[in-house]
C-alpha positions in Angstrom: 4.4 18.8 6.3 2.3 19.3 2.8 -0.1 17.0 2.0 1.7 15.4 -1.1 -1.4 13.0 -2.1 -4.9 13.9 -1.4 -7.6 11.2 -2.8 -11.7 12.2 -2.1 -14.9 9.7 -3.1 -12.3 7.1 -4.7 -14.8 4.3 -6.8 -13.2 1.6 -8.6 -15.6 -1.2 -10.4 -15.1 -4.2 -11.7 -17.8 -6.3 -14.3 -18.6 -9.6 -13.1 -21.6 -12.4 -14.1 -23.0 -11.4 -10.9 -22.7 -7.8 -11.1 -20.5 -5.0 -10.8 -18.1 -4.8 -7.6 -16.8 -1.7 -6.6 -13.4 -3.3 -5.2 -12.5 0.3 -4.0 -15.9 2.4 -2.4 -15.7 5.8 -1.4 -11.9 5.8 -0.3 -10.5 8.7 1.2 -7.1 9.4 2.4 -4.0 11.4 2.6 -0.6 11.3 2.6 2.3 14.0 3.7 5.4 14.2 2.3 7.8 12.3 3.8 5.2 10.4 5.9 5.3 6.5 6.0 1.6 5.2 6.1 0.4 1.7 6.8 -2.7 0.4 4.7 -4.5 -2.9 6.6 -7.0 -5.0 5.7 -7.5 -8.2 4.6 -7.4 -10.0 1.2 -10.2 -8.5 -1.0 -10.2 -5.5 1.3 -9.2 -2.9 -1.5 -5.9 -2.0 -0.6 -4.0 -2.9 -3.5 -6.8 -1.7 -5.8 -6.8 1.6 -4.4 -3.5 2.6 -4.9 -3.3 0.9 -8.2 -6.0 3.1 -9.2 -4.3 6.2 -7.9 -1.2 4.8 -10.5 -3.6 4.5 -13.1 -2.7 1.1 -13.3 -6.2 -0.5 -13.2 -6.6 -2.9 -16.0 -9.9 -2.9 -18.7 -12.8 -3.9 -17.9 -12.2 -2.8 -15.0 -11.9 1.5 -14.3 -12.1 4.0 -11.9 -15.7 5.4 -11.7 -15.8 8.2 -9.2 -13.5 10.4 -7.2 -10.8 12.8 -7.2 -6.8 12.2 -7.0 -4.7 15.0 -6.7 -0.8 14.4 -6.5 1.4 17.2 -5.6 -2.2 19.5 -6.5 -2.4 18.0 -9.9 -5.7 16.3 -10.9 -4.7 13.1 -12.2 -7.8 11.6 -13.5 -7.7 14.7 -16.2 -3.8 13.7 -16.8 -3.3 11.5 -20.6 -2.3 8.3 -20.8 1.2 9.6 -21.9 1.1 12.3 -18.8 0.4 9.9 -16.5 3.1 7.3 -17.6 5.8 10.1 -17.2 4.5 10.8 -13.7 4.4 7.2 -13.0 8.1 5.6 -12.3 9.7 9.6 -11.9 7.1 10.7 -9.3 5.3 7.5 -7.9 7.3 4.1 -7.8 5.5 0.4 -7.1 7.0 -2.1 -5.2 5.4 -5.2 -5.6 5.2 -8.4 -2.8 6.7 -10.7 -5.2 10.0 -9.7 -7.0 10.8 -12.8 -8.9 7.2 -11.9 -10.9 8.0 -8.6 -11.0 11.5 -8.5 -12.7 11.9 -9.8 -16.1 13.5 -12.9 -16.1 14.6 -12.7 -19.5 16.9 -9.5 -18.7 19.3 -8.6 -16.7 19.1 -6.6 -13.9 21.5 -4.1 -15.3 19.1 -4.1 -18.1 16.0 -3.3 -16.3 17.5 -0.6 -14.2 19.0 0.8 -17.1 15.9 0.9 -18.9 14.2 2.9 -16.7 16.4 5.2 -16.2 16.5 6.2 -19.8 12.7 6.0 -19.9 12.5 8.6 -17.8 15.5 10.9 -19.6 17.5 10.2 -15.7 20.7 8.9 -18.3 21.9 10.0 -21.5 23.6 7.1 -23.2 24.1 3.5 -22.0 27.5 4.1 -20.0 26.0 6.7 -17.8 22.8 4.5 -16.9 25.4 1.6 -16.1 26.9 3.7 -13.5 24.2 5.4 -12.3 22.7 1.4 -12.2 25.4 0.4 -10.1 24.9 3.4 -8.0 21.7 2.4 -7.0 22.5 -1.4 -6.6 25.2 0.2 -3.9 22.5 2.0 -2.4 20.0 -0.5 -1.7 22.8 -2.8 -0.1 23.7 -5.2 -3.1 27.2 -6.4 -2.6 29.8 -6.0 -5.5 27.1 -4.3 -7.3 29.3 -3.5 -10.5 29.7 -7.4 -10.9 26.3 -8.2 -10.2 24.8 -5.9 -13.1 24.6 -8.3 -16.0 23.1 -11.3 -13.7 19.9 -12.5 -14.3 17.4 -12.4 -11.4 17.1 -16.0 -11.1 20.8 -15.7 -9.9 19.7 -13.6 -7.2 18.6 -14.1 -3.5 15.2 -14.0 -2.0 16.1 -10.6 -0.4 18.8 -9.3 -3.1 15.6 -9.6 -5.8 13.6 -7.1 -3.5 16.3 -5.3 -2.8 16.7 -4.8 -6.8 13.2 -4.2 -7.2 13.4 -1.7 -4.5 16.5 0.4 -7.0 13.8 -0.2 -10.1 11.4 1.3 -8.4 13.5 4.0 -7.0 15.5 5.1 -10.2 13.4 7.8 -11.2 13.8 9.2 -7.6 9.8 9.3 -7.0 8.6 11.4 -4.4 5.8 8.5 -3.6 6.7 4.9 -3.5 3.8 2.5 -2.9 5.4 -1.0 -0.8 2.9 -3.8 -1.5 3.2 -6.1 0.8 7.1 -5.8 0.0 8.4 -8.5 2.6 6.5 -11.1 2.1 8.4 -13.7 0.7 11.2 -13.1 3.1 12.5 -14.1 5.7 12.5 -12.1 9.5 16.5 -11.1 9.4 15.8 -9.9 5.3 13.0 -8.7 5.8 14.3 -6.3 8.9 16.8 -5.4 6.2 14.4 -4.1 3.7 12.0 -2.5 6.5 15.1 -0.8 7.7 16.0 0.3 4.2 13.1 2.1 3.1 13.1 3.8 6.6 16.5 5.5 5.8 15.6 6.0 2.0 12.3 7.5 3.5 14.3 10.0 6.6 17.2 10.9 4.2 15.1 12.2 1.0 12.0 12.6 2.2 10.4 9.5 0.6 6.5 9.2 1.0 5.4 5.8 1.3 2.2 3.9 1.6 2.8 0.7 3.2 0.1 -2.2 2.5 0.2 -5.0 4.5 -2.2 -7.5 6.6 0.4 -7.3 9.6 -0.7 -4.7 12.1 2.1 -5.4 14.0 4.7 -4.2 11.3 2.9 -1.0 10.9 3.4 0.1 14.6 6.8 -0.8 14.6 7.0 1.3 11.2 4.1 3.7 10.3 3.0 6.6 12.0 -0.4 6.3 10.8 -2.8 3.5 9.5 -5.6 3.2 7.2 -7.5 0.2 7.9 -9.6 -1.5 4.8 -12.4 -3.6 5.2 -14.7 -4.9 1.9 -13.5 -1.9 -0.2 -13.9 0.8 2.3 -11.8 2.8 4.9 -13.5 1.6 8.1 -11.0 2.9 10.4 -7.8 6.0 10.1 -5.8 7.8 13.0 -2.3 7.7 14.5 -1.0 4.2 15.0 -0.5 3.9 18.7 -3.8 5.4 19.4 -5.6 3.0 16.6 -3.6 -0.1 18.2 -4.1 0.9 22.0 -7.9 2.1 21.3 -9.3 0.8 18.3 -12.9 2.5 17.2 -14.0 0.1 15.0 -15.1 -3.7 15.5 -13.0 -5.1 13.2 -9.6 -3.2 14.0 -9.9 -4.5 17.6 -10.9 -8.3 15.8 -7.6 -7.6 13.7 -5.9 -7.3 17.0 -7.7 -10.3 18.9 -6.3 -12.3 16.2 -2.7 -11.7 17.0 -0.4 -13.6 19.1 1.3 -11.1 21.8 5.1 -11.7 22.7 4.1 -10.5 26.2 1.1 -12.6 26.8 1.9 -16.2 24.9 -0.6 -18.0 26.7 -3.7 -14.8 25.9 -6.6 -17.2 24.0 -6.4 -15.9 20.3 -10.2 -14.5 18.9 -10.3 -15.4 15.1 -13.0 -13.2 13.2 -16.4 -15.5 12.7 -18.1 -15.3 9.4 -17.4 -14.3 5.5 -16.2 -11.1 3.8 -19.4 -10.0 2.3 -20.0 -10.7 -1.6 -19.2 -7.3 -3.0 -21.5 -7.9 -6.1 -24.4 -7.9 -3.1 -24.1 -5.4 -0.6 -26.3 -2.7 0.6 -25.4 0.8 1.8 -25.4 -0.7 5.4 -22.2 -1.2 7.4 -20.0 -3.9 5.8 -19.0 -5.7 8.8 -22.4 -5.9 10.4 -22.6 -9.9 9.6 -19.6 -10.4 11.5 -19.9 -8.2 14.5 -20.8 -9.1 17.9 -22.1 -5.1 18.4 -24.3 -5.0 15.1 -27.6 -3.3 16.2 -30.8 -3.1 13.0 -29.1 0.5 12.8 -26.4 -0.7 10.9 -28.0 -1.7 8.3 -28.5 2.2 7.6 -25.5 4.2 5.3 -22.4 4.2 8.4 -20.3 7.1 7.2 -17.0 7.7 7.9 -16.9 10.3 11.2 -14.9 11.5 13.2 -14.0 9.2 16.6 -11.4 11.3 18.5 -9.0 13.9 17.7 -7.3 12.9 14.2 -9.1 9.6 14.1 -12.0 8.5 11.9 -14.0 5.6 12.0 -17.4 3.8 10.4 -19.0 2.7 13.1 -22.5 4.2 14.8 -21.1 2.9 18.2 -17.2 4.0 17.9 -17.5 5.7 21.0 -18.8 2.8 23.1 -15.7 1.2 22.0 -13.3 4.3 23.6 
């Protein structure tokens, strides 16, 4: 597979009263065409900020201050606002976690779909746009799509709103979909339906996907590769099965040990103790060391993201001991 998205040294900073906060700090990542990358970490780890930075959606006063973002060989940071706007929605798309908030309640689902199609030059007339909009709703499994086109978001169930939002994201036939917690508000059945839909679209059309989630079990089921983030940094990445079977970073291991297991329901859970560090006060050392049972004085020194096994990287000086 060819590399579709490549990011090197991404740093996104927000000014605060306590000083500048780097919500994404030195992030490196890549996604191949047709690949599903799982992006995992607790709230505030930098998952969403990283991909909003890639899409050019960071609102001032936040800004990307360093790094290279290449999409299909194009340096996105060198594009004008108009060029990036044309690319976003057409080549790259975003599906948010809360469809009811993401969709405009004042416009029908059809109006919002047609606006996207017309804005990207994919429909020359309102009639053509409506025809394509119906086809998109049918593609994501909305029953009686032609009749539901003129309904408002509040008239759709939670699962149907999520599907409609995905239809809007896919209207421009993007090559990369950023799915940010796309199933958070859904029950188990609807969650499976939405994820099956995304898998089908990826297999059929070669769609690359970044699946942002708190749920390692979800990533294990749906993504061949995983990237674990903590306090604005990537702390581990590699093939999902290998990372879950033998994590090389204490934070990844802590995430796994805090999850219940169906095959061992009586196994005690071990939550990660302590608190996430204040990003306005972090130093150059390991950011997990205040919560890590394996921490040594050497962890106060800079810790790079380094090879931990073939195809795997970890930001830990004791990664080899976790094998």
